[in-house]
Backbone bond lengths (Angstrom), bond angles and torsions (degrees), N, CA, C in turn:
res aa  C-N    CA-C-N  psi(-1)  N-CA   C-N-CA  omega(-1)  CA-C   N-CA-C  phi
1 X - - - 1.455 - - 1.528 109.25 -
2 X 1.316 117.14 134.27 1.458 121.22 -179.23 1.521 110.64 -66.95
3 X 1.318 114.73 144.78 1.455 119.61 -178.91 1.520 110.19 -75.08
4 X 1.352 116.43 134.61 1.454 122.15 175.27 1.524 108.41 -125.15
5 X 1.327 116.98 130.81 1.454 121.96 179.97 1.527 109.51 -67.19
6 X 1.352 118.56 129.59 1.462 120.18 177.82 1.529 111.02 -57.69
7 X 1.321 116.05 145.07 1.462 120.58 -175.49 1.523 112.11 -86.82
8 X 1.316 118.79 -12.62 1.448 121.52 179.75 1.521 110.05 -111.00
9 X 1.339 116.38 150.93 1.452 121.36 177.61 1.527 108.96 -87.37
10 X 1.343 118.97 118.86 1.459 121.08 -177.45 1.528 111.20 -63.30
11 X 1.344 115.09 148.60 1.452 120.25 175.02 1.524 109.73 -66.76
12 X 1.325 116.63 140.82 1.452 120.83 -179.07 1.527 109.75 -98.00
13 X 1.321 115.33 94.10 1.458 121.75 177.63 1.525 107.55 -112.83
14 X 1.312 116.65 118.56 1.462 120.80 -177.52 1.519 110.39 -126.12
15 X 1.331 115.21 163.76 1.453 121.23 -179.92 1.532 110.43 -73.55
16 X 1.328 116.24 158.50 1.461 121.10 -179.75 1.523 109.60 -65.45
17 X 1.334 116.06 127.11 1.445 121.18 -174.78 1.518 113.67 -82.20
18 X 1.327 114.47 -170.62 1.459 120.76 -179.16 1.517 112.32 76.46
19 X 1.331 115.06 -173.82 1.461 119.61 178.41 1.530 111.05 -127.46
20 X 1.334 115.89 26.67 1.457 121.11 178.77 1.525 112.17 -76.51
21 X 1.339 116.78 178.72 1.471 120.30 -175.79 1.525 114.57 -63.89
22 X 1.332 117.88 -21.59 1.469 121.29 -179.91 1.525 112.36 -101.53
23 X 1.317 118.22 3.64 1.459 121.71 -176.86 1.524 111.61 -75.55
24 X 1.333 114.77 160.12 1.461 120.05 175.50 1.523 110.56 -62.95
25 X 1.320 116.54 -35.15 1.468 120.56 -178.74 1.522 111.82 -59.43
26 X 1.342 116.21 -30.98 1.468 120.46 -178.46 1.528 112.59 -100.64
27 X 1.337 116.98 1.55 1.464 120.26 -177.12 1.528 111.44 -137.18
28 X 1.308 116.10 45.24 1.468 119.90 -179.04 1.527 110.89 -133.22
29 X 1.334 116.37 33.75 1.467 119.63 179.48 1.524 111.63 -67.27
30 X 1.336 117.30 -32.13 1.468 119.90 177.62 1.519 110.44 -62.86
31 X 1.335 116.30 -44.38 1.463 120.66 177.99 1.532 111.11 -65.28
32 X 1.328 116.25 -35.68 1.474 120.12 175.78 1.516 109.87 -62.53
33 X 1.342 117.37 -37.14 1.465 120.79 177.49 1.518 112.07 -60.63
34 X 1.335 116.89 -36.39 1.469 120.75 177.21 1.522 110.22 -65.32
35 X 1.331 116.27 -43.92 1.470 120.88 178.78 1.522 110.46 -59.65
36 X 1.331 116.82 -45.12 1.465 120.99 -178.92 1.535 111.33 -66.89
37 X 1.339 116.24 -41.96 1.463 120.53 -175.52 1.519 112.73 -68.55
38 X 1.316 117.06 -26.41 1.471 120.84 -176.36 1.527 113.11 -101.14
39 X 1.323 117.91 3.56 1.464 120.66 -178.37 1.524 110.97 -57.61
40 X 1.321 117.62 -45.91 1.460 120.77 -179.54 1.519 112.30 -63.08
41 X 1.334 116.95 -36.33 1.458 120.89 178.82 1.527 111.13 -65.95
42 X 1.335 116.15 -38.52 1.460 119.92 179.72 1.523 110.54 -68.93
43 X 1.333 116.60 -41.63 1.470 120.36 176.54 1.531 109.87 -58.81
44 X 1.328 116.01 -43.48 1.472 121.02 179.84 1.529 110.44 -64.10
45 X 1.342 117.40 -42.15 1.466 120.99 -178.66 1.522 111.24 -64.58
46 X 1.333 116.35 -42.42 1.460 119.50 179.09 1.523 110.73 -67.22
47 X 1.332 116.49 -40.88 1.463 120.75 -178.62 1.521 111.87 -64.21
48 X 1.329 117.15 -32.69 1.452 120.15 -172.31 1.531 115.29 -105.21
49 X 1.334 116.68 -14.31 1.463 117.93 -173.07 1.518 115.49 -124.63
50 X 1.331 118.11 -11.55 1.457 119.90 -177.58 1.518 109.96 -101.67
51 X 1.322 116.39 124.94 1.470 121.59 -177.31 1.531 109.38 -88.73
52 X 1.326 116.75 80.85 1.463 120.65 -179.08 1.523 112.21 -71.92
53 X 1.317 117.26 -27.93 1.465 120.03 179.54 1.526 110.16 -60.01
54 X 1.327 116.47 -43.26 1.465 120.68 179.21 1.524 110.93 -65.46
55 X 1.338 116.63 -43.92 1.457 120.06 -179.14 1.532 111.70 -64.19
56 X 1.327 115.82 -44.78 1.468 119.93 -174.77 1.522 112.90 -76.05
57 X 1.318 117.68 -18.40 1.458 120.16 -179.63 1.523 111.99 -78.43
58 X 1.321 116.50 -10.29 1.454 120.16 -176.97 1.523 112.53 -76.33
59 X 1.359 116.85 -23.84 1.457 119.98 -176.14 1.517 109.35 -160.47
60 X 1.354 116.19 156.70 1.459 119.81 176.16 1.519 111.43 -72.83
61 X 1.331 117.75 -16.58 1.458 122.86 176.09 1.517 107.74 -127.20
62 X 1.333 117.51 113.89 1.461 121.73 -174.24 1.522 110.70 -111.54
63 X 1.319 116.08 125.83 1.457 121.68 176.17 1.518 109.59 -100.56
64 X 1.325 115.38 122.03 1.459 120.87 175.04 1.518 108.50 -97.30
65 X 1.312 116.19 128.43 1.459 121.84 179.92 1.524 109.26 -106.71
66 X 1.332 115.11 122.64 1.463 123.13 -175.17 1.520 108.29 -122.06
67 X 1.326 117.41 132.31 1.459 121.58 -179.70 1.522 109.92 -122.19
68 X 1.333 115.88 133.69 1.459 121.50 174.23 1.521 107.91 -107.38
69 X 1.328 116.12 114.07 1.459 121.97 -176.59 1.530 109.88 -92.89
70 X 1.338 115.87 118.74 1.456 120.47 -175.41 1.514 111.18 82.94
71 X 1.341 116.12 49.15 1.469 121.45 -170.80 1.517 113.54 -73.71
72 X 1.327 118.98 -22.46 1.461 124.13 -173.29 1.533 109.73 59.81
73 X 1.332 118.05 -145.02 1.463 119.94 -171.04 1.518 113.66 -112.49
74 X 1.319 117.96 6.64 1.459 120.29 179.68 1.518 110.87 91.09
75 X 1.336 116.69 170.56 1.468 125.46 5.42 1.534 113.84 -92.26
76 X 1.346 117.80 2.23 1.465 119.57 -173.68 1.519 112.83 -62.52
77 X 1.328 117.45 -35.46 1.455 119.40 178.79 1.534 111.36 -63.81
78 X 1.337 116.79 -31.44 1.461 120.57 177.26 1.531 110.01 -65.76
79 X 1.340 116.26 -44.81 1.468 120.24 178.02 1.524 111.03 -61.83
80 X 1.327 116.87 -41.67 1.465 120.74 -179.25 1.521 111.42 -62.17
81 X 1.327 116.74 -45.90 1.453 120.45 -179.78 1.529 111.21 -64.93
82 X 1.337 116.10 -38.32 1.458 119.41 178.72 1.525 111.30 -64.32
83 X 1.341 117.07 -39.91 1.464 120.93 178.19 1.526 111.01 -61.31
84 X 1.333 116.43 -43.25 1.467 120.17 179.97 1.519 110.87 -65.47
85 X 1.317 117.05 -43.53 1.467 120.68 -179.96 1.522 111.13 -62.78
86 X 1.323 116.97 -43.46 1.466 120.36 178.19 1.524 110.96 -60.19
87 X 1.346 116.71 -40.33 1.468 120.10 178.70 1.523 111.12 -65.84
88 X 1.329 117.11 -39.57 1.463 120.74 178.38 1.522 111.33 -65.71
89 X 1.316 116.93 -43.99 1.464 120.44 179.83 1.527 110.79 -65.49
90 X 1.328 116.60 -38.46 1.459 120.12 178.17 1.523 111.52 -63.56
91 X 1.336 116.99 -45.21 1.465 119.96 179.20 1.519 110.90 -65.99
92 X 1.318 116.91 -36.85 1.466 121.11 178.78 1.526 110.67 -62.02
93 X 1.329 117.20 -43.34 1.470 120.96 178.16 1.520 110.79 -64.62
94 X 1.323 116.88 -42.31 1.470 120.25 -179.03 1.524 111.08 -66.28
95 X 1.318 116.75 -38.58 1.466 119.90 179.31 1.517 112.14 -64.51
96 X 1.337 115.39 -29.96 1.456 120.44 -175.73 1.528 112.40 -111.37
97 X 1.343 115.75 16.03 1.459 121.80 177.32 1.526 111.79 53.32
98 X 1.329 114.99 38.52 1.455 120.59 175.97 1.509 115.33 78.54
99 X 1.332 117.69 2.75 1.470 119.86 -177.34 1.527 109.59 -140.35
100 X 1.334 116.38 113.19 1.456 119.10 -179.19 1.519 109.88 -151.06
101 X 1.329 115.14 143.23 1.458 120.62 177.07 1.528 111.72 -86.75
102 X 1.346 116.95 -8.19 1.454 120.96 179.94 1.522 109.95 -75.45
103 X 1.316 116.41 125.96 1.458 121.99 179.85 1.529 108.82 -96.60
104 X 1.318 115.37 121.33 1.455 119.72 177.88 1.523 109.88 -89.59
105 X 1.327 116.93 129.32 1.451 122.93 172.13 1.522 108.07 -121.90
106 X 1.318 115.40 152.21 1.456 119.88 -174.55 1.522 110.84 -128.17
107 X 1.325 114.86 129.40 1.457 121.50 174.14 1.525 107.23 -113.58
108 X 1.329 116.17 121.99 1.463 122.05 -174.00 1.522 109.79 -110.39
109 X 1.328 115.25 131.23 1.461 121.18 178.43 1.528 109.07 -114.51
110 X 1.324 115.85 124.05 1.458 121.63 178.85 1.525 108.55 -104.64
111 X 1.330 115.96 115.36 1.462 120.87 -175.67 1.523 112.34 -111.20
112 X 1.314 115.23 136.98 1.464 122.95 168.71 1.524 107.09 -166.05
113 X 1.340 115.91 179.15 1.461 119.51 179.05 1.525 110.87 -58.60
114 X 1.318 115.98 158.20 1.460 120.58 -179.98 1.527 112.06 -63.93
115 X 1.335 117.50 -20.42 1.467 121.25 178.24 1.519 112.41 -85.64
116 X 1.319 117.84 -1.06 1.466 120.89 178.37 1.536 110.20 -65.47
117 X 1.327 116.31 150.20 1.462 121.17 -179.46 1.535 109.43 -83.07
118 X 1.322 115.89 77.27 1.464 120.39 179.89 1.531 111.53 -67.27
119 X 1.328 117.73 -27.01 1.461 119.81 179.90 1.526 111.15 -60.54
120 X 1.337 116.43 -46.58 1.466 120.00 178.38 1.518 110.57 -64.66
121 X 1.323 116.71 -38.77 1.465 120.57 178.66 1.523 110.73 -59.61
122 X 1.315 117.28 -50.09 1.461 119.79 -176.45 1.525 111.86 -68.12
123 X 1.344 117.39 -29.26 1.454 119.93 176.40 1.529 111.83 -67.33
124 X 1.329 116.98 -25.53 1.463 120.81 -178.51 1.531 112.97 -83.79
125 X 1.326 117.41 -8.01 1.465 121.28 178.93 1.529 109.06 -75.14
126 X 1.336 118.16 126.90 1.466 119.96 179.35 1.521 111.42 -57.13
127 X 1.340 118.09 132.16 1.471 120.70 -178.91 1.524 113.15 -59.07
128 X 1.328 116.38 -27.25 1.465 120.05 -176.48 1.527 113.19 -86.71
129 X 1.331 117.43 3.35 1.467 119.46 -178.84 1.525 110.73 -58.79
130 X 1.329 118.12 125.90 1.483 120.59 -179.28 1.529 112.08 -89.13
131 X 1.338 117.68 32.46 1.457 121.52 -176.06 1.526 109.52 -119.08
132 X 1.328 115.62 157.94 1.450 122.02 178.32 1.532 108.35 -97.02
133 X 1.330 117.57 123.91 1.457 121.10 -173.60 1.520 110.97 -122.04
134 X 1.337 115.21 152.85 1.466 121.11 177.71 1.521 108.82 -154.46
135 X 1.325 115.82 147.67 1.455 121.23 173.88 1.518 110.14 -94.32
136 X 1.334 115.98 140.84 1.471 120.81 -179.42 1.527 108.24 -126.91
137 X 1.338 118.02 96.07 1.467 119.90 -179.53 1.517 112.05 -76.02
138 X 1.328 115.41 142.58 1.459 119.97 177.65 1.511 111.50 141.68
139 X 1.316 116.92 157.50 1.460 121.70 179.58 1.524 110.86 -72.40
140 X 1.343 116.42 135.99 1.467 118.54 177.57 1.524 112.53 -76.67
141 X 1.322 117.09 2.50 1.462 119.75 171.50 1.520 110.86 -86.03
142 X 1.343 116.62 9.95 1.457 122.94 174.66 1.530 109.45 -128.50
143 X 1.333 116.68 166.58 1.465 120.97 171.99 1.521 108.68 -66.06
144 X 1.328 115.79 138.18 1.462 120.92 -178.21 1.525 113.16 -125.72
145 X 1.339 117.47 -18.40 1.463 122.08 -174.85 1.526 110.27 -132.76
146 X 1.338 117.10 160.31 1.465 120.23 174.69 1.532 111.28 -62.12
147 X 1.299 115.80 162.05 1.460 120.47 179.21 1.526 111.07 -61.97
148 X 1.323 115.31 140.54 1.474 123.22 174.53 1.531 111.92 51.21
149 X 1.321 116.46 50.07 1.464 120.05 -177.73 1.523 113.88 -119.03
150 X 1.339 118.16 -14.73 1.463 122.00 -175.31 1.533 109.80 -110.90
151 X 1.344 115.96 129.80 1.466 119.94 179.00 1.534 111.97 -84.52
152 X 1.327 116.56 -42.30 1.463 120.84 179.70 1.523 109.20 -134.00
153 X 1.331 115.89 126.54 1.454 121.82 172.38 1.522 109.06 -105.38
154 X 1.310 116.23 147.43 1.463 121.19 -176.67 1.524 108.70 -142.56
155 X 1.326 116.45 138.85 1.465 120.79 175.02 1.516 107.92 -148.60
156 X 1.331 116.15 122.83 1.467 120.97 -177.23 1.521 109.92 -128.88
157 X 1.336 115.79 127.79 1.469 121.77 176.46 1.535 112.17 54.80
158 X 1.321 116.18 41.53 1.458 119.25 -176.93 1.527 113.21 -131.61
159 X 1.320 117.86 -36.15 1.464 120.32 -172.73 1.526 113.80 -74.23
160 X 1.337 117.64 -4.50 1.460 118.88 173.71 1.530 110.94 -75.03
161 X 1.361 116.20 -13.09 1.464 120.39 176.99 1.528 108.81 -84.47
162 X 1.325 116.52 109.58 1.456 120.57 179.80 1.522 110.18 -70.79
163 X 1.323 115.92 160.27 1.462 120.00 179.44 1.522 111.42 -69.50
164 X 1.326 116.52 -24.38 1.466 120.37 178.08 1.523 109.09 -163.38
165 X 1.332 115.54 161.65 1.462 120.84 173.75 1.524 107.63 -75.23
166 X 1.330 119.16 130.34 1.466 119.83 177.98 1.525 111.13 -55.51
167 X 1.318 116.43 132.58 1.457 120.69 -175.73 1.523 112.23 -58.83
168 X 1.333 116.61 -34.26 1.465 120.12 -176.30 1.526 113.17 -62.07
169 X 1.338 116.48 -33.24 1.470 118.91 -172.25 1.524 112.22 -78.44
170 X 1.350 117.58 -11.20 1.465 120.06 177.15 1.526 111.73 -110.94
171 X 1.326 116.13 5.46 1.464 121.49 178.59 1.524 108.52 -97.42
172 X 1.327 117.01 110.71 1.467 120.75 -174.94 1.523 112.75 -65.12
173 X 1.331 117.86 -13.61 1.461 121.10 178.03 1.530 112.41 -93.87
174 X 1.331 115.85 -3.80 1.466 120.30 -177.67 1.528 110.94 -90.02
175 X 1.350 117.86 144.76 1.475 119.83 175.41 1.529 111.98 -65.69
176 X 1.346 116.78 -13.76 1.467 121.15 178.84 1.529 112.02 -97.00
177 X 1.327 117.16 11.39 1.465 120.65 -179.45 1.532 110.02 -60.00
178 X 1.321 115.72 123.03 1.476 121.58 -174.24 1.531 110.04 -93.33
179 X 1.314 115.76 63.31 1.462 121.83 -173.95 1.535 111.32 -66.80
180 X 1.323 115.89 129.17 1.459 120.54 173.34 1.508 115.59 80.49
181 X 1.340 118.67 9.66 1.464 120.33 -178.80 1.524 109.55 -135.65
182 X 1.325 116.05 148.18 1.473 120.80 -179.79 1.516 112.26 -101.05
183 X 1.340 118.87 3.34 1.459 121.45 -177.96 1.521 109.75 -153.31
184 X 1.324 116.02 175.92 1.467 121.44 177.57 1.518 108.73 -83.73
185 X 1.308 117.69 104.25 1.461 122.05 -174.88 1.525 112.44 -73.34
186 X 1.334 116.58 -20.62 1.457 120.01 179.27 1.516 113.71 84.79
187 X 1.314 117.17 10.58 1.470 121.22 -178.38 1.530 110.36 -107.55
188 X 1.336 116.93 -47.33 1.465 121.14 -179.30 1.525 108.98 -74.58
189 X 1.321 117.45 118.40 1.462 122.99 -171.43 1.523 111.98 -60.09
190 X 1.327 118.04 -49.02 1.462 120.51 -176.02 1.528 111.77 -67.55
191 X 1.325 116.60 -36.85 1.465 120.18 177.09 1.521 110.29 -63.61
192 X 1.331 115.74 -45.44 1.461 120.80 179.74 1.521 111.05 -60.92
193 X 1.334 117.13 -42.52 1.466 120.95 179.48 1.532 111.22 -61.89
194 X 1.335 117.03 -38.47 1.463 120.48 -179.70 1.525 111.18 -66.06
195 X 1.332 116.61 -42.21 1.464 119.93 178.65 1.528 111.34 -68.81
196 X 1.326 117.36 -38.60 1.468 120.55 178.46 1.524 110.49 -62.94
197 X 1.338 116.34 -42.29 1.468 120.06 -179.62 1.527 110.45 -62.21
198 X 1.334 117.56 -41.23 1.460 120.23 179.25 1.519 111.18 -67.86
199 X 1.340 115.82 -40.29 1.467 120.07 178.59 1.524 110.71 -61.84
200 X 1.324 117.69 -42.01 1.457 120.91 179.92 1.527 111.10 -63.65
201 X 1.325 117.39 -41.19 1.467 120.46 177.81 1.531 110.85 -62.94
202 X 1.341 115.24 -44.21 1.457 119.23 -178.06 1.523 111.80 -66.26
203 X 1.322 116.51 -42.82 1.460 119.47 -179.76 1.518 111.01 -65.04
204 X 1.321 116.63 -36.72 1.465 119.56 177.27 1.522 110.21 -62.54
205 X 1.342 116.68 -42.97 1.465 120.18 178.55 1.522 110.89 -63.99
206 X 1.330 116.46 -43.26 1.460 120.94 -179.48 1.525 111.17 -62.17
207 X 1.322 116.91 -50.16 1.460 120.85 -176.02 1.531 111.56 -69.24
208 X 1.327 117.83 -35.99 1.464 119.71 176.90 1.525 110.83 -64.18
209 X 1.339 116.31 -40.88 1.455 119.59 178.32 1.512 112.25 -63.97
210 X 1.337 116.39 -45.82 1.457 120.14 -179.58 1.524 110.87 -68.13
211 X 1.345 116.98 -32.04 1.454 119.75 178.20 1.514 112.41 -62.09
212 X 1.327 116.58 -32.41 1.464 120.86 176.35 1.524 111.04 -75.44
213 X 1.317 117.56 -35.94 1.458 122.17 -170.49 1.529 114.02 -83.36
214 X 1.335 117.30 -32.59 1.461 120.13 -176.93 1.527 111.16 -73.23
215 X 1.325 115.52 143.37 1.459 120.42 174.70 1.520 109.62 -70.27
216 X 1.313 116.20 160.57 1.460 120.76 175.38 1.530 109.42 -62.30
217 X 1.323 117.18 121.89 1.457 121.22 -177.07 1.513 113.73 89.96
218 X 1.351 117.46 4.37 1.461 120.97 178.62 1.525 111.51 -74.05
219 X 1.318 115.40 -175.87 1.460 120.66 -172.56 1.519 110.07 -136.96
220 X 1.347 117.27 136.63 1.462 122.87 175.06 1.515 109.15 -118.22
221 X 1.329 116.61 124.75 1.466 122.92 -179.99 1.521 108.46 -109.92
222 X 1.343 117.17 122.93 1.461 122.28 179.23 1.525 108.56 -123.78
223 X 1.331 115.89 122.19 1.461 122.05 177.02 1.520 108.32 -118.49
224 X 1.316 116.64 122.93 1.459 120.15 178.17 1.521 109.32 -157.17
225 X 1.317 115.18 155.57 1.458 120.43 -177.90 1.515 112.30 -76.12
226 X 1.309 115.72 166.66 1.454 121.65 177.87 1.516 110.34 -163.07
227 X 1.309 116.08 172.93 1.465 121.85 176.67 1.525 108.04 -128.82
228 X 1.328 117.90 151.20 1.475 120.14 178.39 1.530 111.26 -61.39
229 X 1.323 116.05 151.06 1.456 120.86 176.90 1.527 110.44 -56.17
230 X 1.331 114.91 134.87 1.456 119.69 177.27 1.514 114.48 88.91
231 X 1.335 118.22 -5.08 1.462 121.76 179.78 1.529 108.59 -105.85
232 X 1.332 118.98 110.69 1.477 119.86 177.61 1.520 110.94 -64.19
233 X 1.320 116.06 147.04 1.459 120.22 179.52 1.527 111.04 -59.16
234 X 1.322 117.41 -32.37 1.458 120.58 -178.68 1.523 112.67 -65.70
235 X 1.333 117.62 -15.15 1.468 121.12 178.84 1.524 112.71 -91.67
236 X 1.325 116.52 -0.07 1.464 120.91 179.22 1.526 109.91 -97.41
237 X 1.332 116.07 169.85 1.457 120.45 -179.25 1.527 111.32 -61.94
238 X 1.345 117.65 -44.06 1.455 120.13 -179.42 1.522 110.67 -67.37
239 X 1.330 117.24 -33.89 1.455 120.40 177.41 1.518 112.29 -65.57
240 X 1.323 116.44 -40.49 1.464 120.45 177.74 1.534 110.46 -64.60
241 X 1.340 115.96 -35.13 1.460 118.97 176.43 1.530 110.08 -65.71
242 X 1.342 117.24 -44.17 1.460 120.52 179.33 1.529 110.97 -61.04
243 X 1.328 116.76 -38.71 1.467 119.83 178.02 1.528 111.01 -62.01
244 X 1.332 115.94 -45.30 1.460 120.29 179.59 1.524 110.94 -65.04
245 X 1.331 115.94 -46.19 1.459 120.75 -179.44 1.527 110.61 -63.85
246 X 1.333 116.18 -41.23 1.459 120.38 179.49 1.518 112.06 -63.90
247 X 1.324 116.97 -39.66 1.467 119.83 179.08 1.527 110.66 -64.70
248 X 1.335 117.37 -35.10 1.466 121.06 177.02 1.526 110.91 -65.47
249 X 1.348 116.39 -42.51 1.464 120.14 178.37 1.527 111.32 -63.66
250 X 1.336 116.63 -40.91 1.459 120.14 179.27 1.520 111.25 -64.69
251 X 1.327 115.97 -38.94 1.473 120.06 177.45 1.536 110.36 -61.70
252 X 1.331 116.38 -40.78 1.452 120.09 -179.81 1.527 111.66 -65.30
253 X 1.328 116.86 -40.54 1.474 120.44 -178.98 1.514 111.87 -71.27
254 X 1.328 117.62 -24.42 1.472 121.49 -178.00 1.525 113.16 -88.19
255 X 1.330 116.56 -5.60 1.465 119.82 -178.71 1.529 111.36 -75.85
């Protein structure tokens, strides 16, 4: 499907910047657990699905371009990029039986909204890193790179953020009005349908954009949470937290 630029400007919601006690950098251990738990899966995906022989045969010096979509402020994006690079270097050695004249270089692109705290992110990058890095501001629901320019795309714990709140759920005259709740609980049918429709639109925009940007034979890694079919989000631990947190917010607004 041909890529079409979204007609609406996505809301810019970013994690709390800095490196203080309330920052995302100091409160993202759960997300780090996802990165650690999926490292083996990413190594397996690169080993079995990425055609490095074709890429490396094009030149004696091969630059691999890796983009992290929804990178936030670190340090988890640093760990994710390191895991991918280690997997690429491992496959390169295996392909060449530990001996190759091809020099691998890596260019890393860190993407998030323009309001993201890129300063804190870049400060967390080890000074001795032998890689070329750049920040790419902008919504990942739009095209961000030239056609066929990215070898590996990566997105972890980011695509659950929709580009906008569905209009129906904030319209008190709509059957999908999400009265008294701050999230999609998964129980009210019309509310759930409105969120699903928005998610489908956003995912289509995301995948169409990446389809243009990835090279032929490239790889896209998407990590995001989910719930089993038939289990409403409100019946999960995170859903119960949202209910409690939402009730506190409602109490504050009613004071």
